[in-house]
C-alpha atoms as one frame of an Amber mdcrd trajectory, in Angstrom:
protein
  86.356  -3.593  43.428  88.677  -5.279  40.953  85.614  -6.539  39.083  84.442
  -2.918  38.843  87.711  -1.994  37.166  87.284  -4.782  34.632  83.720  -3.586
  34.038  85.152  -0.123  33.317  87.391  -1.565  30.598  84.453  -3.503  29.132
  82.390  -0.307  29.127  85.193   1.512  27.289  85.458  -1.256  24.691  81.682
  -1.319  24.261  81.710   2.422  23.518  84.536   1.979  21.010  82.909  -0.859
  19.068  79.314   0.364  19.459  79.533   4.182  19.504  77.220   5.867  21.970
  75.085   8.706  20.609  74.876  11.606  23.056  73.173  11.752  26.423  74.208
  10.822  29.918  75.656   7.437  28.899  78.042   9.123  26.446  79.157  11.589
  29.117  79.719   8.720  31.552  81.639   6.803  28.894  83.892   9.802  28.217
  84.489  10.239  31.947  85.480   6.584  32.369  87.632   6.686  29.228  89.469
   9.759  30.519  89.923   8.274  33.973  91.210   4.934  32.783  93.492   6.327
  30.072  95.020   9.071  32.243  94.844   7.875  35.841  95.870   4.231  35.419
  99.190   5.144  33.760  99.839   7.751  36.479  99.413   5.031  39.113 102.492
   3.315  37.715 104.567   5.853  39.666 103.329   4.152  42.841 102.848   0.579
  41.694 106.198   0.000  39.951 108.345   0.781  43.030 105.929  -1.219  45.181
 106.129  -4.167  42.803 109.924  -4.007  42.814 109.878  -4.009  46.608 107.634
  -7.095  46.557 109.862  -8.870  44.014 107.412  -8.654  41.096 108.447  -8.121
  37.488 107.779  -4.708  35.942 105.701  -6.351  33.183 103.442  -8.043  35.737
 103.019  -4.831  37.728 102.281  -2.873  34.538  99.605  -5.371  33.448  97.913
  -5.526  36.846  98.001  -1.746  37.316  96.601  -1.022  33.870  93.864  -3.628
  34.334  92.903  -3.016  37.966  94.498   0.285  39.004  94.559   1.098  42.700
  92.207  -1.792  43.462  95.218  -4.040  42.882  98.247  -2.166  44.177  96.666
  -0.637  47.292  95.676  -4.019  48.820  99.141  -5.296  47.865 100.710  -2.338
  49.682  98.499  -2.836  52.732  99.307  -6.546  52.900  95.744  -7.668  52.176
  97.163 -10.177  49.705 100.535 -11.303  48.430 101.350 -11.882  44.805
């Protein structure tokens, strides 16, 4: 799932550098752009305290959350992996 998050960022960048002209792809691009730009920052409310609890720096938690979102911090919370 983390690869899917990276793909979302690549899709956003693609739409910025090569503007999409109308249609379903443009609507999908806008949806992903909205989700990534609004939801990922909101996830910091969960990931920053979790990162502090796990002994991670705020900068590291910020980077991972903005890049991967819940696909990073949720497995960390559940103990699937340690950082």
